[in-house]
C-alpha positions, -999 to 999 in steps of 0.1 A, spaced: 681 -72 411 681 -40 431 667 -11 411 663 27 412 633 44 395 643 81 393 605 98 384 599 130 395 556 125 389 550 94 412 523 87 436 508 104 453 503 126 426 471 147 428 480 171 398 475 170 361 505 148 361 489 121 378 485 97 348 519 104 340 530 90 375 512 57 370 538 44 347 568 42 374 544 32 401 537 0 377 572 -10 375 576 -7 414 547 -30 421 555 -57 394 589 -59 397 589 -62 432 564 -89 428 592 -108 409 615 -104 439 635 -73 431 641 -45 453 632 -14 440 633 24 456 622 53 439 633 87 439 608 113 432 594 151 442 585 152 479 549 153 485 549 138 519 548 99 505 554 72 531 553 44 511 583 20 515 613 29 498 603 57 481 621 88 487 608 124 484 635 152 480 622 187 488 636 218 469 628 251 463 608 265 448 588 230 452 554 223 444 523 231 468 509 199 481 475 204 460 453 175 477 468 183 513 453 222 519 439 217 554 416 244 569 444 251 597 469 262 575 446 274 546 462 313 546 497 296 542 491 267 518 468 292 495 497 316 498 522 287 487 497 278 460 496 314 445 533 321 448 539 289 427 512 293 405 526 329 398 560 312 392 549 287 370 528 306 348 558 333 348 581 305 333 554 298 310 553 331 296 591 334 287 591 301 270 558 311 250 575 342 239 611 331 240 606 291 227 633 280 251 617 246 255 627 227 283 658 246 292 640 264 325 617 246 347 609 246 380 615 210 384 654 216 374 655 228 410 651 190 422 683 178 401 708 186 430 692 171 459 680 142 441 714 132 429 729 141 465 696 117 477 704 93 449 743 86 456 733 83 492 708 57 485 733 42 461 759 40 488 735 17 512 718 -2 486 743 -8 458 719 -4 428 724 -28 396 699 -7 375 686 29 373 656 38 350 644 74 347 610 87 328 606 114 307 595 139 314 606 162 330 639 166 318 650 166 353 646 128 355 672 119 330 695 145 341 694 131 375 699 94 362 730 102 339 747 121 366 740 87 387 750 71 359 783 86 352 792 82 395 779 51 398 782 33 361 749 11 370 734 0 338 708 29 329 676 27 312 658 59 298 624 56 293 601 83 270 566 91 273 572 118 252 599 134 230 623 159 248 642 177 221 614 182 193 588 183 218 554 197 199 544 214 230 573 229 251 589 244 220 621 249 215 636 276 183 671 287 177 702 289 199 676 272 225 668 241 205 706 238 196 715 240 233 684 220 242 696 191 217 731 192 233 720 189 266 696 159 257 723 138 234 750 145 264 725 132 288 712 102 270 742 95 249 753 76 283 720 52 284 726 12 281 690 12 266 661 37 256 623 26 260 594 45 243 556 45 243 553 38 207 570 27 177 572 56 159 587 77 191 611 47 192 621 52 157 626 87 164 648 82 193 667 51 172 677 78 147 695 98 172 710 74 197 734 43 195 718 25 221 690 -3 221 655 12 218 627 -11 228 590 2 223 569 -2 259 534 13 256 517 25 280 488 7 300 463 2 321 463 -17 356 429 -39 361 437 -34 398 421 -2 394 389 -13 389 383 -29 423 357 -15 444 350 15 414 314 27 415 294 33 381 269 63 379 232 65 372 214 97 359 178 101 360 175 113 329 178 94 295 204 116 280 234 106 261 264 116 277 300 117 263 332 123 287 364 138 287 387 136 316 420 153 313 442 183 298 436 207 273 461 225 252 448 248 224 461 245 190 471 210 203 451 190 222 421 209 212 381 205 218 375 228 192 363 206 161 340 189 189 326 223 197 316 234 162 300 197 156 276 205 190 268 237 171 256 220 140 239 194 164 222 220 184 210 238 152 195 205 139 181 196 173 165 225 192 162 202 223 194 191 220 200 200 262 176 175 270 192 147 251 226 154 254 256 161 275 293 167 273 311 160 306 348 182 312 366 173 339 402 185 348 427 212 352 430 246 340 397 245 317 386 283 324 393 285 286 372 261 279 345 275 297 347 308 280 343 292 245 317 271 260 296 299 271 305 321 239 288 298 215 261 293 239 266 256 247 267 255 283 235 236 281 252 209 265 286 210 274 296 208 315 328 217 324 342 208 359 368 207 383 391 174 383 376 147 409 396 117 424 410 91 399 385 66 417 356 86 408 367 95 374 369 56 365 335 48 377 324 81 355 344 65 326 322 29 330 293 51 329 287 74 300 280 65 265 314 72 248 348 86 258 364 116 242 398 113 230 418 145 219 447 136 199 476 156 194 466 180 168 497 185 147 503 162 116 545 166 124 539 145 156 531 111 154 538 84 181 522 103 214 501 76 228 490 91 264 483 71 295 445 79 297 442 67 257 450 29 276 427 36 303 400 42 280 404 6 263 395 -9 298 363 8 302 345 -10 282 331 22 264 336 32 228 360 64 219 353 90 200 389 101 187 389 138 179 417 144 155 427 109 156 430 95 121 435 59 106 472 66 100 478 86 136 493 61 161 460 68 181 435 64 153 454 32 139 457 10 177 418 23 182 407 3 149 432 -26 154 411 -29 187 380 -25 177 373 0 201 370 36 185 362 59 157 389 81 147 373 112 128 401 133 124 395 171 127 361 167 102 334 178 116 308 160 97 323 127 113 316 138 146 284 150 137 273 118 122 291 99 153 272 116 179 240 118 161 237 80 156 242 79 198 213 103 195 190 82 174 196 48 193 218 34 172 254 13 185 286 26 172 295 -12 165 318 -14 193 336 -46 194 366 -49 213 395 -74 207 398 -90 244 431 -106 237 444 -77 223 437 -53 249 450 -77 275 486 -70 261 481 -38 274 481 -43 311 504 -29 333 518 -60 350 525 -75 313 543 -38 302 562 -42 334 573 -78 327 583 -70 290 604 -40 302 623 -58 324 628 -88 302 644 -58 278 665 -48 306 675 -82 313 683 -93 275 702 -57 271 723 -65 303 732 -101 292 744 -89 257 767 -64 275 779 -90 292 783 -115 261 800 -87 245 824 -77 270 833 -118 276 838 -117 237 866 -86 238 882 -103 270 884 -135 252 901 -121 221 
Protein backbone atom coordinates (compact mmCIF):
# COMPACT_ATOMS: atom_id res chain seq x y z
CA UNK A 1 0.00 0.00 0.00
CA UNK A 2 0.90 3.65 -0.38
CA UNK A 3 0.32 5.51 2.88
CA UNK A 4 0.48 9.21 3.78
CA UNK A 5 0.98 10.08 7.46
CA UNK A 6 -0.09 13.58 8.53
CA UNK A 7 1.82 14.46 11.72
CA UNK A 8 2.70 18.04 12.65
CA UNK A 9 4.98 16.61 15.37
CA UNK A 10 7.52 14.27 13.79
CA UNK A 11 11.25 13.62 14.31
CA UNK A 12 13.55 15.42 14.53
CA UNK A 13 11.41 16.97 17.28
CA UNK A 14 13.41 18.48 20.13
CA UNK A 15 10.58 20.33 21.88
CA UNK A 16 8.18 19.25 24.60
CA UNK A 17 6.28 17.38 21.83
CA UNK A 18 9.11 14.90 21.26
CA UNK A 19 7.11 12.03 22.77
CA UNK A 20 4.14 12.77 20.51
CA UNK A 21 6.39 12.50 17.45
CA UNK A 22 7.44 8.92 18.19
CA UNK A 23 4.07 7.31 17.48
CA UNK A 24 3.83 8.31 13.78
CA UNK A 25 7.57 7.70 13.34
CA UNK A 26 7.13 4.09 14.45
CA UNK A 27 4.36 3.58 11.89
CA UNK A 28 6.64 4.69 9.09
CA UNK A 29 9.52 2.55 10.32
CA UNK A 30 7.60 -0.69 10.66
CA UNK A 31 5.17 -0.29 7.77
CA UNK A 32 8.10 0.31 5.44
CA UNK A 33 9.75 -2.82 6.85
CA UNK A 34 6.67 -4.72 5.65
CA UNK A 35 7.12 -3.35 2.14
CA UNK A 36 4.63 -0.48 2.15
CA UNK A 37 5.47 2.92 0.66
CA UNK A 38 5.08 5.53 3.40
CA UNK A 39 5.31 9.32 3.11
CA UNK A 40 5.02 11.87 5.94
CA UNK A 41 3.60 15.38 5.87
CA UNK A 42 4.94 17.42 8.79
CA UNK A 43 6.10 20.79 10.08
CA UNK A 44 9.32 21.96 8.44
CA UNK A 45 12.27 21.27 10.76
CA UNK A 46 14.93 20.98 8.11
CA UNK A 47 14.43 17.22 8.05
CA UNK A 48 15.98 15.33 5.16
CA UNK A 49 14.75 11.78 5.86
CA UNK A 50 13.48 9.87 2.87
CA UNK A 51 9.83 10.62 2.03
CA UNK A 52 9.44 13.07 4.93
CA UNK A 53 8.09 16.37 3.63
CA UNK A 54 8.29 19.42 5.87
CA UNK A 55 5.92 22.28 5.10
CA UNK A 56 6.97 25.74 6.19
CA UNK A 57 4.46 28.35 7.33
CA UNK A 58 4.24 31.61 9.22
CA UNK A 59 4.67 32.06 12.14
CA UNK A 60 6.77 28.90 12.07
CA UNK A 61 8.27 27.30 15.17
CA UNK A 62 11.98 27.92 15.75
CA UNK A 63 14.31 24.96 15.45
CA UNK A 64 15.00 24.72 19.15
CA UNK A 65 18.04 22.48 18.91
CA UNK A 66 19.75 24.23 16.01
CA UNK A 67 20.62 27.66 17.42
CA UNK A 68 24.15 28.17 16.14
CA UNK A 69 26.71 30.69 17.28
CA UNK A 70 26.81 32.30 13.84
CA UNK A 71 23.08 33.11 13.92
CA UNK A 72 22.54 33.31 17.66
CA UNK A 73 21.12 36.84 17.54
CA UNK A 74 18.72 36.11 14.69
CA UNK A 75 17.58 32.78 16.10
CA UNK A 76 17.22 34.18 19.61
CA UNK A 77 15.04 36.95 18.21
CA UNK A 78 12.91 34.40 16.37
CA UNK A 79 12.68 32.29 19.51
CA UNK A 80 11.60 35.25 21.59
CA UNK A 81 9.02 36.32 18.99
CA UNK A 82 7.57 32.82 18.80
CA UNK A 83 7.54 32.48 22.58
CA UNK A 84 5.69 35.80 22.93
CA UNK A 85 3.15 34.78 20.27
CA UNK A 86 2.62 31.37 21.87
CA UNK A 87 2.27 33.02 25.29
CA UNK A 88 -0.30 35.45 23.84
CA UNK A 89 -2.32 32.58 22.36
CA UNK A 90 -2.16 30.69 25.68
CA UNK A 91 -3.25 33.77 27.63
CA UNK A 92 -6.26 34.27 25.37
CA UNK A 93 -7.09 30.58 25.55
CA UNK A 94 -6.96 30.56 29.34
CA UNK A 95 -9.02 33.72 29.68
CA UNK A 96 -11.64 33.07 27.01
CA UNK A 97 -11.67 29.23 27.04
CA UNK A 98 -11.73 28.98 23.24
CA UNK A 99 -10.10 25.56 23.29
CA UNK A 100 -8.25 24.48 20.17
CA UNK A 101 -9.82 27.01 17.80
CA UNK A 102 -6.77 29.29 17.66
CA UNK A 103 -3.36 27.63 17.57
CA UNK A 104 -0.21 28.58 15.69
CA UNK A 105 -0.27 25.18 13.97
CA UNK A 106 -3.47 26.27 12.20
CA UNK A 107 -1.29 28.44 9.96
CA UNK A 108 0.31 25.20 8.70
CA UNK A 109 -2.97 23.81 7.31
CA UNK A 110 -3.12 25.55 3.94
CA UNK A 111 0.45 24.71 2.92
CA UNK A 112 0.09 21.15 4.18
CA UNK A 113 -3.02 20.55 2.08
CA UNK A 114 -1.31 21.98 -1.00
CA UNK A 115 1.73 19.76 -0.45
CA UNK A 116 -0.48 16.76 0.27
CA UNK A 117 -2.33 17.18 -3.03
CA UNK A 118 0.97 17.57 -4.87
CA UNK A 119 2.21 14.32 -3.32
CA UNK A 120 -1.06 12.58 -4.15
CA UNK A 121 -0.70 13.56 -7.80
CA UNK A 122 2.81 12.09 -7.78
CA UNK A 123 2.25 8.98 -5.67
CA UNK A 124 -1.46 8.19 -5.55
CA UNK A 125 -1.95 7.22 -1.91
CA UNK A 126 -4.28 4.43 -0.81
CA UNK A 127 -4.46 5.46 2.85
CA UNK A 128 -4.12 8.69 4.86
CA UNK A 129 -3.36 8.45 8.61
CA UNK A 130 -3.49 11.54 10.82
CA UNK A 131 -2.87 11.71 14.56
CA UNK A 132 -4.39 14.20 17.02
CA UNK A 133 -3.02 16.64 18.18
CA UNK A 134 -2.81 19.28 17.08
CA UNK A 135 -6.23 19.56 15.38
CA UNK A 136 -4.45 20.75 12.24
CA UNK A 137 -3.52 17.11 11.50
CA UNK A 138 -7.13 15.95 11.28
CA UNK A 139 -8.24 19.10 9.45
CA UNK A 140 -5.58 18.58 6.78
CA UNK A 141 -6.43 14.89 6.47
CA UNK A 142 -10.17 15.57 6.19
CA UNK A 143 -9.57 18.07 3.37
CA UNK A 144 -7.30 15.58 1.58
CA UNK A 145 -9.92 12.87 2.09
CA UNK A 146 -12.55 15.10 0.48
CA UNK A 147 -10.31 15.82 -2.51
CA UNK A 148 -8.89 12.32 -3.05
CA UNK A 149 -11.41 9.92 -1.45
CA UNK A 150 -8.51 7.97 0.07
CA UNK A 151 -9.21 5.69 3.03
CA UNK A 152 -8.66 7.89 6.11
CA UNK A 153 -7.65 6.84 9.63
CA UNK A 154 -8.09 9.49 12.37
CA UNK A 155 -5.87 8.59 15.32
CA UNK A 156 -6.30 10.10 18.80
CA UNK A 157 -3.62 10.35 21.48
CA UNK A 158 -6.00 12.57 23.44
CA UNK A 159 -9.45 14.10 23.03
CA UNK A 160 -10.04 17.08 20.75
CA UNK A 161 -13.45 18.35 21.88
CA UNK A 162 -13.68 17.69 25.60
CA UNK A 163 -9.94 18.03 26.15
CA UNK A 164 -9.36 18.89 29.80
CA UNK A 165 -6.14 20.81 29.17
CA UNK A 166 -7.09 22.90 26.13
CA UNK A 167 -10.49 23.80 27.56
CA UNK A 168 -13.36 25.25 25.55
CA UNK A 169 -16.58 26.75 26.94
CA UNK A 170 -19.79 28.34 25.70
CA UNK A 171 -19.93 29.27 22.04
CA UNK A 172 -16.29 28.21 21.60
CA UNK A 173 -17.09 24.68 22.81
CA UNK A 174 -20.07 24.55 20.44
CA UNK A 175 -17.95 25.64 17.47
CA UNK A 176 -15.07 23.33 18.42
CA UNK A 177 -17.38 20.31 18.55
CA UNK A 178 -18.93 21.25 15.20
CA UNK A 179 -15.49 21.62 13.59
CA UNK A 180 -14.36 18.23 14.88
CA UNK A 181 -17.60 16.55 13.84
CA UNK A 182 -17.38 18.05 10.35
CA UNK A 183 -13.83 16.75 9.96
CA UNK A 184 -13.81 13.39 11.68
CA UNK A 185 -17.23 12.25 10.43
CA UNK A 186 -15.44 11.70 7.11
CA UNK A 187 -12.98 9.20 8.67
CA UNK A 188 -13.24 5.57 7.62
CA UNK A 189 -11.55 4.35 10.82
CA UNK A 190 -10.78 5.94 14.18
CA UNK A 191 -8.03 4.73 16.50
CA UNK A 192 -7.27 5.79 20.09
CA UNK A 193 -4.61 5.03 22.70
CA UNK A 194 -6.91 3.55 25.35
CA UNK A 195 -10.19 1.70 25.75
CA UNK A 196 -11.66 4.66 27.62
CA UNK A 197 -10.89 7.10 24.79
CA UNK A 198 -12.19 4.57 22.26
CA UNK A 199 -15.51 4.36 24.10
CA UNK A 200 -15.79 8.14 24.14
CA UNK A 201 -15.16 8.41 20.40
CA UNK A 202 -17.37 5.43 19.58
CA UNK A 203 -20.29 7.22 21.25
CA UNK A 204 -19.79 10.28 19.06
CA UNK A 205 -18.89 8.93 15.63
CA UNK A 206 -20.29 6.24 13.34
CA UNK A 207 -16.86 5.08 12.12
CA UNK A 208 -15.29 1.91 13.47
CA UNK A 209 -13.08 2.63 16.50
CA UNK A 210 -10.04 0.49 17.36
CA UNK A 211 -7.74 0.82 20.38
CA UNK A 212 -4.06 1.10 19.44
CA UNK A 213 -2.08 1.86 22.58
CA UNK A 214 1.03 3.96 22.88
CA UNK A 215 4.23 1.96 23.13
CA UNK A 216 8.00 1.86 23.15
CA UNK A 217 10.60 0.75 20.63
CA UNK A 218 13.25 -1.48 22.29
CA UNK A 219 15.60 -0.49 19.45
CA UNK A 220 15.87 2.89 21.20
CA UNK A 221 17.78 1.22 24.03
CA UNK A 222 20.72 0.34 21.79
CA UNK A 223 23.95 2.07 22.88
CA UNK A 224 22.26 3.60 25.93
CA UNK A 225 24.71 4.50 28.69
CA UNK A 226 23.57 4.09 32.28
CA UNK A 227 24.73 6.38 35.07
CA UNK A 228 26.41 5.83 38.41
CA UNK A 229 26.75 8.23 41.33
CA UNK A 230 29.51 8.27 43.91
CA UNK A 231 27.07 8.69 46.81
CA UNK A 232 24.49 6.11 47.88
CA UNK A 233 21.42 8.30 47.63
CA UNK A 234 18.06 6.92 46.57
CA UNK A 235 17.13 8.65 43.32
CA UNK A 236 13.70 9.21 41.84
CA UNK A 237 13.14 10.79 38.44
CA UNK A 238 10.48 12.55 36.39
CA UNK A 239 11.22 13.74 32.82
CA UNK A 240 8.52 15.70 31.04
CA UNK A 241 5.90 18.41 31.15
CA UNK A 242 4.11 19.63 34.26
CA UNK A 243 0.69 21.29 34.22
CA UNK A 244 -0.44 22.97 37.43
CA UNK A 245 -3.58 21.34 38.77
CA UNK A 246 -3.57 18.76 35.97
CA UNK A 247 -0.29 16.85 35.89
CA UNK A 248 0.69 18.13 39.28
CA UNK A 249 3.70 17.29 41.49
CA UNK A 250 2.05 18.98 44.48
CA UNK A 251 1.25 15.75 46.40
CA UNK A 252 4.83 14.56 45.88
CA UNK A 253 6.27 17.82 47.20
CA UNK A 254 4.00 17.64 50.25
CA UNK A 255 5.17 14.08 50.89
CA UNK A 256 8.80 15.19 50.63
CA UNK A 257 8.13 17.89 53.24
CA UNK A 258 6.87 15.25 55.66
CA UNK A 259 9.88 13.06 54.96
CA UNK A 260 12.19 16.02 55.48
CA UNK A 261 10.68 16.52 58.93
CA UNK A 262 11.07 12.82 59.64
CA UNK A 263 14.66 12.64 58.38
CA UNK A 264 16.69 15.82 59.05
CA UNK A 265 19.45 14.37 56.84
CA UNK A 266 17.05 13.62 53.94
CA UNK A 267 19.21 15.59 51.48
CA UNK A 268 22.05 13.12 52.11
CA UNK A 269 19.75 10.15 51.46
CA UNK A 270 17.38 11.16 48.67
CA UNK A 271 17.40 13.12 45.42
CA UNK A 272 14.38 13.70 43.19
CA UNK A 273 15.34 14.63 39.63
CA UNK A 274 13.09 16.61 37.29
CA UNK A 275 13.99 17.23 33.63
CA UNK A 276 11.84 19.14 31.18
CA UNK A 277 10.57 22.31 29.57
CA UNK A 278 8.88 25.20 31.36
CA UNK A 279 9.74 24.09 34.90
CA UNK A 280 10.24 27.60 36.29
CA UNK A 281 7.10 27.41 38.41
CA UNK A 282 8.20 24.05 39.84
CA UNK A 283 11.59 25.55 40.72
CA UNK A 284 9.81 28.38 42.56
CA UNK A 285 7.66 25.91 44.48
CA UNK A 286 10.71 23.90 45.46
CA UNK A 287 12.46 27.02 46.74
CA UNK A 288 9.37 28.21 48.62
CA UNK A 289 9.13 24.83 50.37
CA UNK A 290 12.91 24.78 51.04
CA UNK A 291 13.19 21.47 49.22
CA UNK A 292 15.99 22.58 46.88
CA UNK A 293 18.50 20.29 48.64
CA UNK A 294 16.30 17.28 47.85
CA UNK A 295 14.65 18.22 44.54
CA UNK A 296 16.77 18.99 41.48
CA UNK A 297 14.99 20.87 38.69
CA UNK A 298 16.86 20.62 35.39
CA UNK A 299 16.60 21.60 31.73
CA UNK A 300 15.64 18.89 29.23
CA UNK A 301 18.28 16.45 28.04
CA UNK A 302 18.59 14.52 24.76
CA UNK A 303 16.33 11.49 24.72
CA UNK A 304 19.18 8.97 24.80
CA UNK A 305 20.48 10.54 28.00
CA UNK A 306 17.00 10.49 29.53
CA UNK A 307 16.61 6.80 28.66
CA UNK A 308 19.96 6.10 30.32
CA UNK A 309 18.98 8.01 33.45
CA UNK A 310 15.64 6.20 33.64
CA UNK A 311 17.47 2.88 33.73
CA UNK A 312 19.87 4.16 36.42
CA UNK A 313 17.62 5.61 39.13
CA UNK A 314 15.82 3.63 41.83
CA UNK A 315 12.26 4.49 40.78
CA UNK A 316 10.40 6.61 38.24
CA UNK A 317 7.69 9.14 38.99
CA UNK A 318 4.57 9.20 36.86
CA UNK A 319 2.28 12.23 37.17
CA UNK A 320 -1.18 11.18 36.06
CA UNK A 321 -3.84 13.59 34.80
CA UNK A 322 -5.22 14.90 38.07
CA UNK A 323 -8.91 15.09 37.19
CA UNK A 324 -11.50 12.38 37.94
CA UNK A 325 -13.58 13.52 34.95
CA UNK A 326 -10.73 12.61 32.59
CA UNK A 327 -9.84 8.96 32.17
CA UNK A 328 -8.07 7.08 29.45
CA UNK A 329 -5.08 9.34 28.74
CA UNK A 330 -2.12 6.97 28.46
CA UNK A 331 0.97 8.95 27.53
CA UNK A 332 3.91 7.57 25.59
CA UNK A 333 6.12 8.32 28.60
CA UNK A 334 4.27 5.69 30.66
CA UNK A 335 5.06 2.97 28.11
CA UNK A 336 8.66 4.12 27.97
CA UNK A 337 8.75 3.55 31.73
CA UNK A 338 7.45 -0.02 31.30
CA UNK A 339 10.63 -0.93 29.41
CA UNK A 340 13.00 0.82 31.83
CA UNK A 341 13.29 -2.05 34.29
CA UNK A 342 12.44 0.28 37.17
CA UNK A 343 9.35 0.53 39.43
CA UNK A 344 6.91 3.38 38.89
CA UNK A 345 5.37 5.60 41.57
CA UNK A 346 2.06 6.71 40.09
CA UNK A 347 1.14 10.09 41.58
CA UNK A 348 -2.61 10.77 41.05
CA UNK A 349 -2.97 7.30 39.51
CA UNK A 350 -5.46 5.01 41.24
CA UNK A 351 -6.38 1.35 40.92
CA UNK A 352 -9.37 2.51 38.87
CA UNK A 353 -7.59 4.91 36.50
CA UNK A 354 -6.40 3.72 33.09
CA UNK A 355 -2.72 4.24 33.98
CA UNK A 356 -3.07 2.73 37.45
CA UNK A 357 -4.85 -0.37 36.16
CA UNK A 358 -2.14 -0.93 33.59
CA UNK A 359 0.70 -0.49 36.12
CA UNK A 360 -0.89 -3.08 38.42
CA UNK A 361 -1.70 -5.48 35.59
CA UNK A 362 1.91 -5.40 34.35
CA UNK A 363 3.36 -5.58 37.87
CA UNK A 364 5.48 -2.46 37.41
CA UNK A 365 3.99 0.29 39.54
CA UNK A 366 2.36 1.66 42.63
CA UNK A 367 -0.62 3.96 42.06
CA UNK A 368 -0.77 6.19 45.13
CA UNK A 369 -3.53 8.55 44.04
CA UNK A 370 -3.12 11.91 45.73
CA UNK A 371 -2.60 10.31 49.14
CA UNK A 372 0.40 11.97 50.75
CA UNK A 373 0.61 9.13 53.28
CA UNK A 374 0.85 6.50 50.51
CA UNK A 375 3.55 8.47 48.71
CA UNK A 376 5.47 8.83 51.97
CA UNK A 377 5.18 5.08 52.64
CA UNK A 378 6.54 4.15 49.21
CA UNK A 379 9.53 6.50 49.42
CA UNK A 380 10.13 5.57 53.05
CA UNK A 381 10.41 1.92 52.03
CA UNK A 382 13.13 2.81 49.54
CA UNK A 383 14.98 4.91 52.13
CA UNK A 384 14.99 1.96 54.49
CA UNK A 385 16.45 -0.44 51.95
CA UNK A 386 13.24 -2.30 51.17
CA UNK A 387 12.31 -3.36 47.66
CA UNK A 388 9.01 -2.31 46.14
CA UNK A 389 8.14 -5.81 45.02
CA UNK A 390 8.75 -4.97 41.38
CA UNK A 391 7.55 -8.02 39.41
CA UNK A 392 7.06 -7.11 35.74
CA UNK A 393 5.09 -9.44 33.48
CA UNK A 394 7.49 -9.48 30.54
CA UNK A 395 5.08 -11.23 28.21
CA UNK A 396 2.40 -8.59 28.73
CA UNK A 397 4.90 -5.75 28.46
CA UNK A 398 6.07 -7.05 25.08
CA UNK A 399 2.57 -6.45 23.72
CA UNK A 400 3.43 -2.76 23.78
CA UNK A 401 6.44 -2.72 21.50
CA UNK A 402 6.09 -0.17 18.72
CA UNK A 403 6.48 -2.92 16.13
CA UNK A 404 3.57 -4.99 17.45
CA UNK A 405 1.37 -1.92 17.77
CA UNK A 406 2.23 -0.71 14.24
CA UNK A 407 1.35 -4.16 12.92
CA UNK A 408 -1.87 -4.17 14.96
CA UNK A 409 -2.86 -0.82 13.48
CA UNK A 410 -2.08 -1.94 9.95
CA UNK A 411 -4.17 -5.08 10.47
CA UNK A 412 -7.05 -2.90 11.66
CA UNK A 413 -6.75 -0.70 8.59
CA UNK A 414 -6.70 -3.64 6.19
CA UNK A 415 -9.60 -5.37 7.95
CA UNK A 416 -11.70 -2.20 7.75
CA UNK A 417 -10.80 -1.65 4.09
CA UNK A 418 -11.74 -5.26 3.38
CA UNK A 419 -15.09 -4.86 5.15
CA UNK A 420 -15.84 -1.73 3.12
CA UNK A 421 -15.04 -3.50 -0.15
CA UNK A 422 -17.24 -6.43 0.84
CA UNK A 423 -20.07 -4.03 1.69
CA UNK A 424 -19.72 -2.27 -1.68
CA UNK A 425 -19.72 -5.61 -3.52
CA UNK A 426 -22.85 -6.62 -1.61
CA UNK A 427 -24.67 -3.45 -2.66
CA UNK A 428 -23.64 -3.95 -6.29
CA UNK A 429 -24.74 -7.61 -6.18
CA UNK A 430 -28.19 -6.54 -5.08
